[in-house]
TITOR-840929 format. One record per atom (N, C-alpha, C): atom name; chain; x, y, z. Coordinates in steps of 0.05 Angstrom, whole numbers, plus 32768, in hexadecimal, padded with zeros to 4 digits. Example, Ala and Ser with C-alpha at 12.3 -4.5 7.8 and 13.67 -1.06 7.14 Angstrom:
residues 2
   atome   chaine     c1     c2     c3
       N        A   8108   7F8E   809C
      CA        A   80F6   7FA6   809C
       C        A   8108   7FBE   809C
       N        A   8101   7FD3   808E
      CA        A   8111   7FEB   808F
       C        A   8102   8001   809D
END
This chain:
residues 156
   atome   chaine     c1     c2     c3
       N        A   851E   85B7   8B18
      CA        A   8510   85C3   8B2E
       C        A   8522   85D7   8B3D
       N        A   8517   85ED   8B44
      CA        A   8527   8602   8B51
       C        A   852E   85FA   8B6E
       N        A   8544   8605   8B78
      CA        A   854C   8601   8B93
       C        A   853B   8612   8BA6
       N        A   8535   8607   8BBE
      CA        A   8525   8617   8BD0
       C        A   8534   862F   8BDB
       N        A   8525   8643   8BE2
      CA        A   8530   865B   8BF0
       C        A   8521   865C   8C0B
       N        A   852E   8652   8C20
      CA        A   8521   8650   8C3A
       C        A   8522   866A   8C49
       N        A   850A   8672   8C53
      CA        A   8507   868A   8C63
       C        A   84FC   8682   8C7E
       N        A   8508   868C   8C94
      CA        A   84FF   8687   8CAF
       C        A   84E3   8693   8CB2
       N        A   84D1   8684   8CBF
      CA        A   84B6   868E   8CC4
       C        A   84B3   8694   8CE2
       N        A   84B8   8680   8CF3
      CA        A   84B5   8684   8D10
       C        A   84C1   866D   8D1F
       N        A   84C5   8671   8D39
      CA        A   84CD   865C   8D4C
       C        A   84B3   8653   8D5A
       N        A   84AC   8639   8D56
      CA        A   8495   862E   8D63
       C        A   849C   8620   8D7D
       N        A   84B6   8621   8D84
      CA        A   84BF   8613   8D9C
       C        A   84C3   8627   8DB3
       N        A   84D6   8620   8DC4
      CA        A   84DC   862F   8DDC
       C        A   84E9   864A   8DD5
       N        A   84E6   865D   8DE7
      CA        A   84F3   8677   8DE3
       C        A   8511   8676   8DE5
       N        A   851B   8661   8DF2
      CA        A   8538   865B   8DF4
       C        A   853D   8641   8DE4
       N        A   853D   8643   8DCA
      CA        A   853C   862B   8DB9
       C        A   8554   8618   8DBB
       N        A   856C   8623   8DC0
      CA        A   8584   8612   8DC2
       C        A   8583   8602   8DDC
       N        A   857B   860F   8DF1
      CA        A   857A   8601   8E0B
       C        A   8562   85EF   8E0F
       N        A   854B   85F7   8E04
      CA        A   8532   85E9   8E0B
       C        A   8522   85E0   8DF3
       N        A   852C   85E2   8DDB
      CA        A   851F   85D7   8DC4
       C        A   8511   85EC   8DB2
       N        A   851C   85F0   8D9B
      CA        A   8510   8602   8D87
       C        A   8504   85F2   8D71
       N        A   84EF   85FD   8D65
      CA        A   84E3   85F1   8D4D
       C        A   84E0   8609   8D3A
       N        A   84F3   860B   8D28
      CA        A   84F4   8621   8D15
       C        A   84E5   861A   8CFB
       N        A   84D2   862A   8CF3
      CA        A   84C2   8625   8CDB
       C        A   84CE   8636   8CC4
       N        A   84D2   8628   8CAD
      CA        A   84DD   8635   8C96
       C        A   84CA   8632   8C7E
       N        A   84C8   8646   8C6D
      CA        A   84B8   8645   8C55
       C        A   84CA   8648   8C3D
       N        A   84C4   8639   8C28
      CA        A   84D2   863B   8C0F
       C        A   84C5   8651   8BFE
       N        A   84D5   8666   8BFA
      CA        A   84CB   867D   8BEB
       C        A   84C5   8677   8BCE
       N        A   84D0   8662   8BC2
      CA        A   84CA   865B   8BA7
       C        A   84AE   864E   8BA4
       N        A   84A3   8644   8BBB
      CA        A   8489   8638   8BBA
       C        A   8489   861B   8BB0
       N        A   84A1   8610   8BAB
      CA        A   84A3   85F5   8BA0
       C        A   84A2   85E0   8BB6
       N        A   84AF   85E6   8BCC
      CA        A   84B2   85D2   8BE2
       C        A   84A0   85D9   8BFA
       N        A   8497   85C4   8C07
      CA        A   8486   85C8   8C1F
       C        A   8497   85D5   8C35
       N        A   848A   85E2   8C48
      CA        A   8497   85ED   8C5F
       C        A   84A7   85D7   8C6D
       N        A   84BC   85E0   8C7B
      CA        A   84CC   85CD   8C8B
       C        A   84D1   85D9   8CA7
       N        A   84D7   85C7   8CB9
      CA        A   84DF   85D0   8CD4
       C        A   84F9   85C4   8CDB
       N        A   8508   85D3   8CEC
      CA        A   8520   85C9   8CF8
       C        A   851B   85C8   8D16
       N        A   8521   85B2   8D22
      CA        A   851C   85AD   8D3E
       C        A   8537   85AC   8D4C
       N        A   853A   85BB   8D61
      CA        A   8553   85BA   8D71
       C        A   854D   85AA   8D8A
       N        A   855C   8596   8D8F
      CA        A   8558   8585   8DA6
       C        A   8573   8582   8DB5
       N        A   8572   8589   8DCF
      CA        A   858A   8587   8DDF
       C        A   8591   856A   8DE4
       N        A   85AB   8564   8DE3
      CA        A   85B4   854A   8DEA
       C        A   85CA   854D   8E00
       N        A   85C6   8561   8E11
      CA        A   85D9   8568   8E26
       C        A   85E0   8550   8E37
       N        A   85CD   853F   8E3E
      CA        A   85D3   8528   8E4F
       C        A   85E6   8515   8E43
       N        A   85E5   8512   8E29
      CA        A   85F5   84FE   8E1A
       C        A   860F   850B   8E0F
       N        A   860C   8523   8E04
      CA        A   8622   8532   8DF8
       C        A   8621   854F   8E02
       N        A   862F   8554   8E18
      CA        A   862F   8570   8E23
       C        A   8636   8585   8E0D
       N        A   8626   859A   8E0D
      CA        A   862C   85B0   8DFB
       C        A   8623   85AB   8DDE
       N        A   8613   8596   8DDA
      CA        A   860A   8590   8DBE
       C        A   85EC   858F   8DBC
       N        A   85E2   8593   8DA4
      CA        A   85C6   8590   8D9D
       C        A   85C3   8580   8D84
       N        A   85AB   8575   8D80
      CA        A   85A4   8568   8D67
       C        A   8591   857B   8D57
       N        A   8594   857C   8D3D
      CA        A   8583   858B   8D2C
       C        A   8575   8578   8D19
       N        A   855B   8576   8D1B
      CA        A   854B   8566   8D09
       C        A   853F   8578   8CF4
       N        A   853D   856F   8CDB
      CA        A   8530   857F   8CC6
       C        A   8519   856E   8CBC
       N        A   8501   8579   8CBB
      CA        A   84E9   856A   8CB4
       C        A   84D9   857A   8C9F
       N        A   84D3   856D   8C89
      CA        A   84C2   8578   8C74
       C        A   84A5   8575   8C7D
       N        A   8496   858B   8C7C
      CA        A   847B   858B   8C85
       C        A   8468   8584   8C6E
       N        A   8469   856B   8C65
      CA        A   8458   8563   8C4F
       C        A   843B   8568   8C56
       N        A   842C   8572   8C42
      CA        A   8410   8577   8C46
       C        A   8400   855F   8C3C
       N        A   83E9   855A   8C49
      CA        A   83D8   8543   8C43
       C        A   83BC   854D   8C3C
       N        A   83AC   853A   8C33
      CA        A   8390   853F   8C2E
       C        A   8381   8525   8C33
       N        A   8367   8527   8C37
      CA        A   8357   850F   8C3A
       C        A   834A   8507   8C20
       N        A   834E   84EE   8C18
      CA        A   8341   84E3   8C00
       C        A   8332   84CA   8C0B
       N        A   8318   84CC   8C08
      CA        A   8307   84B8   8C15
       C        A   830D   84B9   8C32
       N        A   8315   84A3   8C3F
      CA        A   831C   84A4   8C5B
       C        A   833A   84A3   8C5F
       N        A   834A   84A8   8C4B
      CA        A   8367   84A5   8C4C
       C        A   8375   84C0   8C4C
       N        A   838A   84C2   8C5D
      CA        A   839B   84DA   8C5E
       C        A   83B2   84D5   8C4B
       N        A   83B3   84E4   8C35
      CA        A   83C6   84DF   8C20
       C        A   83D5   84F9   8C1A
       N        A   83ED   84F7   8C0C
      CA        A   83FB   850F   8C05
       C        A   83E9   8522   8BF5
       N        A   83ED   853C   8BF8
      CA        A   83DB   8550   8BEC
       C        A   83DB   854F   8BCD
       N        A   83F1   8544   8BC2
      CA        A   83F3   8542   8BA5
       C        A   83E5   852A   8B99
       N        A   83DA   8519   8BAA
      CA        A   83CE   8500   8BA0
       C        A   83B5   8506   8B8F
       N        A   83B3   84F7   8B79
      CA        A   839A   84F8   8B69
       C        A   8396   84DC   8B5D
       N        A   8380   84D9   8B4F
      CA        A   8378   84BF   8B44
       C        A   838B   84B4   8B2F
       N        A   839D   84C5   8B25
      CA        A   83B0   84BB   8B11
       C        A   83C7   84AB   8B1D
       N        A   83CA   84AD   8B38
      CA        A   83DF   849E   8B45
       C        A   83D9   8480   8B42
       N        A   83EE   846F   8B41
      CA        A   83EA   8453   8B39
       C        A   83DC   8442   8B4E
       N        A   83DB   844A   8B67
      CA        A   83CE   8439   8B7C
       C        A   83B7   8448   8B89
       N        A   83A7   8438   8B98
      CA        A   8391   8444   8BA6
       C        A   839B   8456   8BBC
       N        A   838A   8469   8BC5
      CA        A   8392   847D   8BD9
       C        A   839D   846F   8BF2
       N        A   8392   8459   8BFA
      CA        A   839A   844C   8C13
       C        A   83B8   8444   8C13
       N        A   83C3   8441   8BFB
      CA        A   83DF   843A   8BF9
       C        A   83F3   8451   8BFE
       N        A   83E9   8469   8C00
      CA        A   83FA   8481   8C03
       C        A   83F9   848D   8C1E
       N        A   83ED   8480   8C31
      CA        A   83EC   848B   8C4C
       C        A   8407   848B   8C59
       N        A   840D   849E   8C6A
      CA        A   8426   84A0   8C78
       C        A   8428   848C   8C8F
       N        A   8440   8487   8C98
      CA        A   8445   8473   8CAC
       C        A   8437   8479   8CC7
       N        A   8431   8492   8CCC
      CA        A   8426   8499   8CE7
       C        A   8408   8499   8CE8
       N        A   83FA   8495   8CD1
      CA        A   83DD   8497   8CCF
       C        A   83CF   8484   8CE2
       N        A   83D8   846C   8CE4
      CA        A   83CA   8458   8CF5
       C        A   83CB   8460   8D13
       N        A   83DD   8472   8D1B
      CA        A   83E0   8479   8D36
       C        A   83D4   8495   8D3D
       N        A   83C6   84A2   8D2A
      CA        A   83BD   84BD   8D2F
       C        A   83A9   84BF   8D46
       N        A   8398   84AB   8D4A
      CA        A   8385   84AC   8D61
       C        A   8395   84AB   8D7B
       N        A   83A9   849A   8D7D
      CA        A   83B9   8498   8D95
       C        A   83C9   84B1   8D99
       N        A   83D4   84BB   8D83
      CA        A   83E4   84D4   8D85
       C        A   83D2   84EB   8D8F
       N        A   83BA   84ED   8D84
      CA        A   83A7   8502   8D8D
       C        A   83A2   8500   8DAB
       N        A   839D   84E8   8DB4
      CA        A   8398   84E4   8DD1
       C        A   83B0   84EC   8DE2
       N        A   83C8   84E5   8DD8
      CA        A   83E0   84EB   8DE7
       C        A   83E6   8509   8DE9
       N        A   83E0   8518   8DD5
      CA        A   83E6   8535   8DD5
       C        A   83CD   8546   8DDA
       N        A   83B7   8539   8DE3
      CA        A   839F   8547   8DEB
       C        A   8393   8558   8DD4
       N        A   8393   854D   8DBD
      CA        A   8386   8559   8DA6
       C        A   8373   8545   8D9A
       N        A   8361   854E   8D8A
      CA        A   834F   853C   8D7D
       C        A   835C   8530   8D64
       N        A   8353   851A   8D5C
      CA        A   835C   850D   8D43
       C        A   8358   8521   8D2C
       N        A   8340   852E   8D2B
      CA        A   833A   8540   8D15
       C        A   834D   8558   8D15
       N        A   8355   8562   8D2D
      CA        A   8368   8578   8D2E
       C        A   8383   8570   8D21
       N        A   838C   8557   8D26
      CA        A   83A5   854E   8D19
       C        A   83A2   854D   8CFB
       N        A   838B   8541   8CF2
      CA        A   8386   8540   8CD5
       C        A   8385   855C   8CC9
       N        A   8377   856E   8CD6
      CA        A   8375   8589   8CCC
       C        A   8391   8596   8CCA
       N        A   83A2   8592   8CDE
      CA        A   83BD   859D   8CDE
       C        A   83CD   8591   8CC7
       N        A   83CC   8578   8CC3
      CA        A   83DC   856B   8CAE
       C        A   83D2   8573   8C92
       N        A   83B9   857B   8C90
      CA        A   83AD   8583   8C76
       C        A   83AE   85A2   8C72
       N        A   83B7   85B0   8C86
      CA        A   83B6   85CD   8C85
       C        A   83CA   85D9   8C70
       N        A   83C2   85EF   8C64
      CA        A   83D3   85FF   8C53
       C        A   83E7   860F   8C64
       N        A   83E1   8613   8C7D
      CA        A   83F1   8623   8C8F
       C        A   8408   8612   8C9B
       N        A   8421   861A   8C96
      CA        A   8438   860B   8C9F
       C        A   8439   8609   8CBD
       N        A   842F   861D   8CCC
      CA        A   842F   861C   8CE9
       C        A   841C   8606   8CF3
       N        A   8405   8603   8CE6
      CA        A   83F2   85EE   8CEE
       C        A   83FE   85D2   8CE8
       N        A   840B   85CF   8CD1
      CA        A   8417   85B6   8CCA
       C        A   842E   85B0   8CDD
       N        A   843E   85C4   8CE4
      CA        A   8454   85C0   8CF7
       C        A   844A   85B6   8D12
       N        A   8434   85C1   8D1B
      CA        A   8429   85B9   8D35
       C        A   841F   859C   8D33
       N        A   8413   8594   8D1D
      CA        A   840B   8578   8D1A
       C        A   8423   8565   8D1A
       N        A   8438   856D   8D0C
      CA        A   8450   855D   8D0B
       C        A   845D   855C   8D27
       N        A   845C   8572   8D35
      CA        A   8467   8573   8D50
       C        A   8458   855F   8D62
       N        A   843D   855D   8D5F
      CA        A   842D   854A   8D6E
       C        A   8435   852E   8D68
       N        A   8439   8528   8D4E
      CA        A   8441   850D   8D46
       C        A   845D   8506   8D52
       N        A   846F   851A   8D51
      CA        A   848A   8516   8D5C
       C        A   8489   8512   8D7A
       N        A   8476   851F   8D88
      CA        A   8474   851B   8DA5
       C        A   846E   84FE   8DAB
       N        A   8461   84F0   8D99
      CA        A   845A   84D4   8D9C
       C        A   8471   84C2   8D93
       N        A   847C   84C8   8D7C
      CA        A   8490   84B6   8D6F
       C        A   84AD   84C0   8D71
       N        A   84B1   84DA   8D74
      CA        A   84CC   84E5   8D75
       C        A   84D3   84F0   8D59
       N        A   84E5   8504   8D5A
      CA        A   84EE   8511   8D41
       C        A   84FF   84FE   8D2F
       N        A   850C   84EB   8D3B
      CA        A   851D   84D9   8D2B
       C        A   850D   84C9   8D17
       N        A   84F3   84C6   8D1B
      CA        A   84E2   84B8   8D07
       C        A   84DD   84CA   8CEE
       N        A   84E3   84E3   8CF0
      CA        A   84E1   84F5   8CD9
       C        A   84FC   84FC   8CCD
       N        A   8511   84FA   8CDC
      CA        A   852C   8500   8CD3
       C        A   853F   84EC   8CE0
       N        A   8547   84D8   8CD1
      CA        A   8559   84C3   8CDC
       C        A   8575   84CC   8CE2
       N        A   857D   84E2   8CD5
      CA        A   8599   84EB   8CD8
       C        A   859A   8509   8CE0
       N        A   8592   850F   8CF9
      CA        A   8593   852B   8D01
       C        A   85B0   8534   8D02
       N        A   85B4   854E   8CFF
      CA        A   85CE   855A   8D00
       C        A   85D5   8560   8D1D
       N        A   85ED   8557   8D26
      CA        A   85F6   855E   8D41
       C        A   8609   8576   8D3F
       N        A   8605   8589   8D51
      CA        A   8617   85A0   8D51
       C        A   861A   85AB   8D6D
       N        A   862E   85BB   8D71
      CA        A   8632   85C7   8D8C
       C        A   861D   85DD   8D90
       N        A   8618   85E3   8DA9
      CA        A   8605   85F8   8DAF
       C        A   860E   8613   8DA4
       N        A   8628   8618   8DA5
      CA        A   8633   8631   8D9A
       C        A   862E   8633   8D7C
       N        A   8632   861D   8D6E
      CA        A   862D   861E   8D51
       C        A   860F   8622   8D4B
       N        A   85FE   8615   8D5C
      CA        A   85E1   8618   8D59
       C        A   85D9   8634   8D5E
       N        A   85E4   8640   8D73
      CA        A   85DD   865C   8D7A
       C        A   85E5   866F   8D62
       N        A   85FC   8669   8D56
      CA        A   8604   867A   8D3F
       C        A   85F2   8674   8D27
       N        A   85EC   865B   8D22
      CA        A   85DB   8654   8D0B
       C        A   85BF   8661   8D0E
       N        A   85B4   8660   8D25
      CA        A   8599   866A   8D29
       C        A   8598   8687   8D34
       N        A   85B0   8693   8D37
      CA        A   85B2   86AE   8D40
       C        A   85A1   86B3   8D59
       N        A   85A3   86A1   8D6C
      CA        A   8593   86A2   8D85
       C        A   8598   86BD   8D93
       N        A   8583   86C9   8D9B
      CA        A   8585   86E4   8DA7
       C        A   8582   86FA   8D93
       N        A   8582   86F3   8D7A
      CA        A   8580   8707   8D65
       C        A   8567   86FF   8D54
       N        A   8559   8712   8D4A
      CA        A   8542   870D   8D39
       C        A   854B   86FD   8D21
       N        A   853E   86E6   8D1C
      CA        A   8545   86D4   8D06
       C        A   853C   86E0   8CEC
END
C-alpha cells in the first residue's frame, strides 16, 4: 500500500489556532486514506508555553439497516452489521442534544463524502467525549514549535 501524501485543506478551528484551538483538515492525495484532522489544544494552565496535538482519522460510515457501520462494510464480512458499530454510536442522541444538532445531522456528517462535514461531526462527538477518546497519545510540543510546524500567520 502506498504512503499517504497529506495536503492541508483548511483550518476549521479558531483564527488564532495556537492560542485558541486549531482544527486542521488534511486530505490524502493518493486517495487511499480517509481525511484526517489535527487538533491543537492549549495546556497553558498545566504546562505553560505548551500545546497538545491530537491526530484523528475521519473514518467514513454508512447506514446498513439501522446500524452505522464503516463505509467498507458489506455482506461478506464475517459478522452482522450490528457488530461493527463504533463506540460512540449509543450516545449520538445525547451528543446531538448537547451540541444543538439533530441526530440525523450527525449521521449525515459521519456518512458524508465531504471531509469538512465528517470533521464537524467528529468535532461534535469530541465536544461530548473529548479528543483523547480518538487519540490516546497526543503529541505535546511548545507553542513555538507548533507555530513553526503550522506556519501560523503564513498561508498553509
